[in-house]
C-alpha positions, -999 to 999 in steps of 0.1 A, spaced: 144 442 274 160 417 298 148 411 333 173 407 361 149 412 391 156 376 402 193 383 410 203 390 446 213 427 447 240 421 472 258 395 451 292 408 440 322 396 420 342 377 446 369 361 425 382 360 390 407 333 378 424 327 345 446 300 330 457 292 295 442 258 285 460 238 259 451 209 236 453 196 201 434 194 168 428 160 153 455 167 127 480 195 119 465 225 101 486 238 73 491 273 57 465 297 43 470 324 17 489 348 40 502 327 69 524 297 75 516 264 92 489 268 118 499 237 137 482 211 158 482 228 192 452 250 203 450 271 234 426 297 249 423 316 282 396 301 304 383 324 330 363 313 361 342 340 378 326 336 412 296 357 422 274 349 452 293 316 456 282 305 421 308 301 393 308 307 356 335 295 331 343 308 297 368 324 273 381 358 282 413 377 274 410 400 305 442 410 321 449 405 358 450 442 363 416 447 347 402 419 367 414 434 400 394 466 392 362 445 388 364 427 422 335 438 444 312 450 416 276 441 422 252 425 398 233 457 395 265 473 382 272 445 358 238 436 341 214 460 323 181 456 306 192 473 274 221 450 263 225 422 289 259 434 302 272 469 306 301 482 286 326 481 315 322 444 318 322 434 281 357 418 284 342 391 307 308 388 290 313 351 281 319 339 317 292 363 329 267 348 305 277 313 316 273 324 353 239 339 346 227 307 328 239 286 357 220 308 382 188 304 361 196 267 356 192 268 318 214 265 287 228 297 272 206 293 241 175 294 261 187 323 282 196 345 252 168 336 229 142 340 257 121 312 242 106 280 255 122 249 240 102 217 238 127 197 217 165 195 217 184 222 198 203 213 167 222 238 146 239 236 112 277 237 110 307 232 87 342 218 90 368 245 87 399 224 87 408 221 50 441 241 48 471 240 25 482 206 37 495 198 2 523 222 -4 549 194 -1 534 176 -30 545 184 -65 517 165 -82 483 182 -84 467 148 -86 483 138 -53 473 172 -37 437 167 -47 437 132 -33 451 144 0 424 171 4 397 147 -6 409 123 21 408 151 47 373 162 36 361 126 39 375 125 74 352 153 83 323 137 64 327 105 84 327 126 116 292 139 107 300 171 88 280 180 57 295 214 51 331 223 44 352 255 40 382 251 18 412 274 20 423 288 -14 449 314 -25 479 291 -29 493 314 -55 493 345 -33 525 335 -14 533 297 -13 531 287 -50 535 302 -84 505 324 -90 489 305 -119 500 271 -107 486 278 -72 453 291 -87 450 260 -109 456 238 -79 429 257 -59 404 250 -86 413 213 -89 411 208 -52 377 225 -49 362 204 -77 379 173 -63 364 178 -29 329 183 -44 334 150 -63 344 133 -30 317 146 -7 288 145 -32 263 171 -44 243 175 -11 271 191 10 277 228 13 311 239 0 326 273 5 360 288 -2 381 313 18 409 331 1 421 351 31 424 382 8 448 362 -15 430 369 -47 423 400 -68 391 406 -87 402 388 -119 415 358 -101 383 356 -81 363 356 -114 385 329 -128 382 306 -98 344 311 -95 339 304 -132 361 272 -131 344 259 -100 309 267 -111 302 229 -114 309 226 -77 280 249 -67 298 269 -40 278 284 -12 301 314 -6 334 329 -12 350 345 18 376 372 19 383 371 -18 403 403 -14 404 431 11 369 447 12 365 472 -16 330 484 -26 340 491 -62 355 457 -66 326 439 -49 301 458 -71 320 447 -102 320 411 -89 283 412 -81 275 425 -116 297 398 -132 282 370 -111 247 381 -122 257 380 -158 273 346 -154 243 333 -134 265 323 -105 247 322 -72 277 324 -49 274 345 -17 300 370 -8 311 369 29 337 391 46 347 408 78 366 384 100 399 403 104 408 439 101 376 447 82 370 479 64 351 505 84 321 507 61 316 470 56 282 469 73 270 498 51 283 480 20 265 448 30 233 469 35 238 481 -1 238 445 -13 275 442 -20 282 416 8 258 388 17 270 379 52 291 396 78 318 375 96 331 394 126 347 370 150 323 358 176 347 361 206 365 393 197 333 412 185 314 396 214 279 382 219 264 415 230 276 433 199 265 405 177 230 405 191 226 441 183 243 439 149 222 410 138 190 429 143 203 457 121 215 433 94 182 414 93 164 446 82 182 445 49 184 407 46 221 404 53 231 372 70 254 365 100 283 340 97 304 347 128 340 337 124 355 311 147 389 295 141 416 285 166 396 294 196 381 260 206 355 277 229 340 294 199 327 261 186 304 257 216 297 294 222 286 297 185 262 268 188 247 282 220 241 317 206 229 305 172 191 309 179 196 344 194 215 358 164 191 366 136 202 353 102 230 330 116 239 307 88 263 280 100 286 275 130 323 274 120 337 243 137 374 239 144 376 204 159 400 200 189 402 185 223 416 200 255 423 181 287 401 191 316 371 200 294 344 174 286 328 183 253 307 151 250 274 169 253 279 182 218 274 157 190 278 163 152 256 142 129 243 148 94 257 183 93 241 195 125 253 199 161 232 186 189 234 212 216 232 201 253 204 215 274 226 215 306 230 249 322 255 274 308 276 267 277 271 229 282 308 220 289 319 202 320 351 216 334 372 193 356 375 216 386 404 198 402 423 200 369 415 237 365 425 245 401 458 228 396 465 246 363 456 280 380 481 273 408 508 262 383 505 288 356 474 310 360 464 338 382 437 346 408 423 379 421 
């Protein structure tokens, strides 16, 4: 149960503002098994909410019309002891949590975990930027060298975990040639980053059961941590894959759930067919994740919330990490956006140092934000 007795009962939502913030990744991101080039630009809707003269900033897709209907709502209408934020206000839960942490002058991780922290928080992470950047290369050797170079860029930035996109044969290359290249790149990256780093692969549903087995067998030397979205969730196929991996003595975790996940995926995980659930942190929401993680923990299922292309999810994931039971690694999509100072977050030896400043630990340039709102955003 969460206590909100310290909040002024007459505080109300006075203003909600939104603007699309734009920036860039450190390099262009290529294709995956089902989509074309992802590009270099990143953007996300940044909302500022004002309650009792105090502001909170964070990601939210709320529409102007929906925001208008929330103006004047009191804190007693918004917050509740059972799940932090009532259902009606879930669409602005991220800025509300930032606001609440600012009111209580504490970081979000301390607010949500409800623990005392005597030392700085560090959380494990992985670099999620290894896409199909090699499709223009006819030589497999050159392709491997390019992805090794990209992995080492992440290594030199402090990452010790990497997720590699696979499934080149699903759409962009000949099936067997693409699969062969997937295998060569995975083993090549392992050779480049060394034996201590975590390596995972993500097929974006670009494999079938037999291709999955082939890839796992031929990358066994690389000691993969997990395979993500091998194919669309199917309990029969996953049961078959689990039995086969047991026979082959392959200890690779199965993770799934980031996109249009099958309805029974949590039940299948509880049956032992999926090792970690990957609902997107922003879309599924912090409130839902806090509840789901408690359920998953009862059967030993891990949490690995998806975060790609959202920028803010990097920092939100790091902040909620201690409060979500079984959270394995933060998925980090490195980018920079003008007007947002991210320097409080430092990645070293595979871990993120999380700032202890109030809220989500980002400094927003208010003058820049105000200008962007007046130019292209909205205010209610």
